[in-house]
C-alpha positions as CSV (number, residue, x, y, z in Angstrom):
1,M,0.0,0.0,0.0
2,S,1.4,3.3,-1.0
3,M,2.1,6.1,1.5
4,P,-0.6,8.5,0.4
5,R,-3.3,5.9,0.9
6,M,-2.1,5.0,4.3
7,I,-2.2,8.7,5.3
8,V,-5.7,9.1,4.0
9,L,-6.7,5.9,5.9
10,G,-5.2,7.2,9.2
11,V,-7.0,10.5,8.9
12,A,-10.3,8.7,8.3
13,V,-9.8,6.5,11.3
14,L,-8.9,9.5,13.5
15,A,-11.9,11.4,12.2
16,A,-14.2,8.3,13.0
17,I,-12.8,8.2,16.5
18,A,-13.3,11.9,17.1
19,A,-16.9,11.7,15.7
20,I,-17.7,8.8,18.2
21,F,-16.4,10.8,21.2
22,L,-18.3,13.9,19.9
23,M,-21.5,11.9,19.7
24,R,-21.1,10.3,23.2
25,G,-20.5,13.8,24.7
26,L,-23.7,15.2,23.1
27,M,-25.8,12.4,24.4
28,G,-24.4,12.6,27.9
29,G,-22.9,9.2,28.0
30,G,-19.7,10.7,29.1
31,T,-21.0,12.7,32.3
32,S,-21.2,11.1,35.7
33,K,-24.6,10.8,37.4
34,A,-25.4,13.6,40.0
35,Q,-26.0,12.3,43.5
36,A,-28.5,14.3,45.7
37,N,-27.2,14.8,49.3
38,L,-30.5,14.2,51.2
39,P,-30.6,14.7,55.0
40,P,-30.9,11.7,57.2
41,P,-34.4,10.5,57.7
42,T,-36.1,11.8,60.9
43,P,-38.1,9.5,63.2
44,S,-42.0,9.8,62.7
45,M,-43.9,12.1,65.2
46,E,-45.8,10.2,67.8
47,V,-49.5,11.2,68.0
48,A,-52.5,10.2,70.2
49,Q,-56.2,10.6,69.9
50,V,-57.3,13.6,72.0
51,L,-61.0,14.6,72.6
52,V,-62.0,17.9,71.0
53,T,-65.2,19.8,70.5
54,S,-67.2,19.4,67.2
55,Q,-69.0,22.8,67.7
56,P,-69.0,25.8,70.1
57,L,-70.2,24.8,73.6
58,Q,-71.7,27.0,76.2
59,P,-72.0,26.6,80.0
60,G,-74.7,24.4,81.1
61,Q,-75.0,22.5,77.8
62,P,-75.0,18.6,78.2
63,L,-71.7,17.0,77.1
64,N,-72.2,13.9,75.1
65,P,-70.6,12.0,72.1
66,T,-72.7,14.0,69.6
67,V,-70.8,17.2,70.3
68,V,-67.3,15.9,70.6
69,H,-64.9,13.7,68.4
70,W,-61.3,12.2,68.6
71,Q,-58.6,14.0,66.9
72,K,-54.9,13.2,66.3
73,W,-52.6,15.3,68.5
74,P,-48.8,15.3,68.9
75,K,-47.9,13.4,72.0
76,A,-45.4,16.1,72.9
77,G,-48.1,18.8,73.1
78,I,-50.7,16.8,75.2
79,D,-51.4,18.3,78.6
80,S,-52.2,16.1,81.6
81,S,-55.7,17.6,81.8
82,F,-56.6,16.4,78.2
83,I,-58.8,13.4,77.6
84,T,-57.2,10.8,75.5
85,Q,-58.7,7.8,73.9
86,D,-56.1,5.5,75.6
87,Q,-57.4,6.6,78.9
88,T,-61.1,6.7,78.0
89,P,-62.1,3.5,76.1
90,D,-65.8,4.0,76.8
91,L,-66.6,7.6,75.8
92,A,-70.3,7.4,76.4
93,A,-69.9,6.2,80.0
94,A,-67.2,8.7,80.7
95,L,-69.5,11.6,79.5
96,N,-72.7,10.4,81.0
97,G,-74.4,13.0,83.3
98,T,-71.7,15.7,82.6
99,V,-72.4,19.4,81.5
100,V,-70.1,22.2,80.2
101,R,-68.6,24.3,82.9
102,A,-66.8,27.0,80.7
103,P,-67.3,28.2,77.1
104,M,-65.3,26.2,74.4
105,V,-64.8,26.9,70.8
106,E,-64.9,24.4,68.0
107,G,-61.9,22.1,67.8
108,E,-60.7,22.9,71.3
109,P,-59.3,20.1,73.4
110,I,-61.6,19.2,76.3
111,T,-60.0,19.4,79.6
112,T,-61.2,18.1,83.0
113,A,-61.7,21.7,84.1
114,K,-64.2,22.5,81.3
115,F,-67.0,20.2,82.4
116,V,-68.5,18.7,85.6
117,H,-70.2,15.5,86.6
118,G,-73.7,15.5,88.1
119,D,-72.5,14.4,91.4
120,S,-69.8,17.1,91.7
121,A,-70.1,20.3,93.7
122,G,-70.1,22.6,90.7
123,F,-72.8,20.8,88.8
124,L,-75.6,23.2,89.8
125,A,-73.6,26.3,89.1
126,A,-72.9,24.9,85.6
127,T,-76.5,24.3,84.8
128,L,-77.5,27.9,85.7
129,Q,-78.2,30.3,82.8
130,P,-76.2,33.5,82.7
131,G,-77.8,36.2,85.0
132,M,-79.9,33.6,86.9
133,R,-79.8,32.4,90.6
134,A,-80.6,29.1,92.3
135,V,-83.0,29.5,95.2
136,S,-84.3,26.6,97.3
137,I,-87.7,26.6,99.0
138,P,-89.1,24.0,101.3
139,V,-91.9,21.9,99.9
140,T,-94.0,18.9,100.9
141,T,-95.2,15.9,98.8
142,E,-98.6,17.7,98.6
143,S,-97.2,21.2,97.7
144,G,-94.9,19.6,95.1
145,A,-97.4,18.1,92.8
146,G,-97.3,14.7,94.5
147,G,-93.6,14.2,93.8
148,F,-94.0,14.2,90.0
149,I,-92.0,17.4,89.4
150,L,-88.5,16.6,88.1
151,P,-85.5,18.8,87.1
152,N,-86.0,20.9,84.0
153,D,-89.8,20.9,84.5
154,R,-91.5,24.2,84.4
155,I,-93.8,25.3,87.3
156,D,-95.9,28.2,88.5
157,L,-95.2,29.2,92.0
158,L,-98.2,29.9,94.3
159,M,-98.4,31.5,97.7
160,V,-101.1,30.8,100.2
161,E,-101.7,33.8,102.5
162,Q,-104.2,34.2,105.5
163,I,-105.9,37.5,105.2
164,S,-108.3,37.2,108.1
165,D,-108.3,35.6,111.5
166,T,-112.0,35.9,112.4
167,P,-113.4,34.4,110.3
168,K,-110.3,32.6,109.1
169,R,-109.8,33.5,105.4
170,V,-107.0,32.6,103.1
171,T,-106.1,33.5,99.5
172,A,-103.8,31.8,97.0
173,R,-102.0,33.8,94.2
174,I,-99.5,33.1,91.5
175,I,-96.4,35.1,92.3
176,L,-94.2,33.6,89.6
177,S,-95.0,31.8,86.4
178,N,-93.1,29.6,84.0
179,I,-90.2,28.9,86.4
180,R,-87.5,26.3,85.7
181,V,-86.9,23.6,88.3
182,L,-83.2,22.8,88.8
183,A,-83.4,20.2,91.3
184,M,-85.8,18.4,93.6
185,D,-84.9,16.9,96.9
186,Q,-87.0,13.8,97.1
187,T,-86.7,10.4,98.7
188,Y,-88.8,7.3,98.4
189,K,-90.2,5.3,101.3
190,Q,-91.7,1.8,101.0
191,D,-95.1,1.8,102.5
192,K,-96.6,-1.7,102.4
193,D,-97.0,-2.4,98.7
194,Q,-96.3,1.0,97.3
195,K,-93.5,3.6,97.3
196,V,-94.3,7.0,98.9
197,V,-92.5,10.1,97.6
198,L,-91.1,12.4,100.4
199,A,-90.3,15.8,99.1
200,K,-88.2,18.2,101.1
201,T,-86.9,21.1,99.0
202,A,-87.2,22.4,95.4
203,T,-84.4,24.4,93.8
204,L,-85.6,27.0,91.2
205,E,-83.8,29.1,88.7
206,L,-84.8,32.7,89.2
207,T,-83.7,36.2,88.3
208,P,-82.4,38.3,91.2
209,D,-85.8,40.2,91.4
210,Q,-87.6,37.0,91.5
211,A,-85.3,35.6,94.2
212,R,-86.0,38.5,96.4
213,L,-89.7,38.1,95.8
214,V,-89.6,34.5,96.7
215,T,-87.6,35.1,99.8
216,M,-90.1,37.6,101.1
217,A,-93.1,35.4,100.1
218,Q,-91.8,32.5,102.2
219,A,-92.5,34.8,105.2
220,A,-96.2,35.4,104.3
221,G,-97.2,31.7,103.9
222,P,-96.4,28.3,102.4
223,L,-95.5,28.0,98.7
224,S,-96.8,25.5,96.3
225,L,-95.6,24.3,92.9
226,A,-98.0,23.8,90.0
227,L,-96.6,21.7,87.3
228,R,-96.9,23.1,83.7
229,P,-97.4,21.0,80.5
230,L,-94.2,20.1,78.5
231,G,-93.6,22.6,75.8
232,D,-95.9,25.2,77.4
233,N,-93.5,28.1,77.7
234,T,-96.1,30.9,77.6
235,P,-95.6,33.1,80.7
236,G,-98.8,33.5,82.7
237,P,-99.6,36.3,85.1
238,S,-97.4,36.7,88.0
239,A,-96.5,39.3,90.6
240,L,-93.7,40.6,88.4
241,T,-95.8,40.7,85.2
242,R,-99.3,41.7,86.1
243,P,-100.5,45.2,85.4
244,A,-100.3,47.6,88.3
245,N,-104.1,48.4,88.3
246,D,-105.1,44.8,88.7
247,N,-106.8,44.8,92.1
248,N,-108.0,41.2,92.1
249,D,-107.6,39.8,95.6
250,D,-106.2,36.6,94.2
251,Q,-103.6,38.3,92.2
252,A,-100.6,40.4,93.3
253,P,-99.8,43.7,91.5
254,A,-96.8,44.0,89.3
255,G,-93.7,44.8,91.3
256,G,-95.9,45.5,94.3
257,P,-95.3,44.5,97.9
258,V,-95.8,41.1,99.3
259,R,-98.1,41.4,102.4
260,V,-96.9,39.6,105.5
261,I,-99.6,39.0,108.1
262,R,-98.0,37.8,111.4
263,F,-99.9,37.8,114.7
264,G,-102.5,40.1,113.3
265,V,-100.0,42.7,112.3
266,T,-99.8,43.4,108.5
267,S,-96.4,44.5,107.0
268,S,-95.2,44.8,103.4
269,G,-92.1,44.5,101.3
270,A,-91.2,45.4,97.8
271,P,-89.8,42.6,95.6
272,S,-87.4,45.0,93.9
273,G,-85.8,45.9,97.2
274,R,-87.2,49.4,97.3
275,K,-88.9,50.8,100.5
276,E,-92.7,51.2,100.5
């Protein structure tokens, strides 16, 4: 083979090799793969099921499974007063007879300080509506509708007053109407083949003015409870709602004094605390 041909063949071989390397570079075959430097994996966050509210709750509202639900909560942020599912396997039994003690917003974890049980000291205060007072009055089985009045029933409060000694005359008047009963102190006694209800006191939910009126009315005579039908929330005439010009002997004027007759001496007192 002649020298010129060998030179041409060598140049062709070199050109082919250069073309191969050029094509490999264009296709990325000659570059090394990039390695991402990822941080080391962190351990998964431990969570627990915490009892939270499903809606805003107000004081006095019953606490039951329909207004709460379980929600995942980081274990590191769980307070000792939170209610967890591990500690409360039976939610319905744990909330039985409980009421809300302090306002709660939706999604707020329920703590042991935000509700009370029916047998605790703060239960009655939690069931009171804002601005109302709890007042207890002595009753008997006869004056308490035979023991059929239960908490949350509505009653009319009547006062029996003696207006004359000779001849003896008494009058009964409705002093308050549509009053909510908070509690009834009743016991049951077995008498032969039947149970006898023994009523001692009734606790009523009253406004401050109504509380003063009832306190003064107890000095005038015995008080009786008249049970109202369920769903009947229409207020009737009472000593705080009756027109001032109503002079019916069986009615008490609106905001007027309660007459106290003791040993033949008549005195009066104003329910609003003013002097007559």
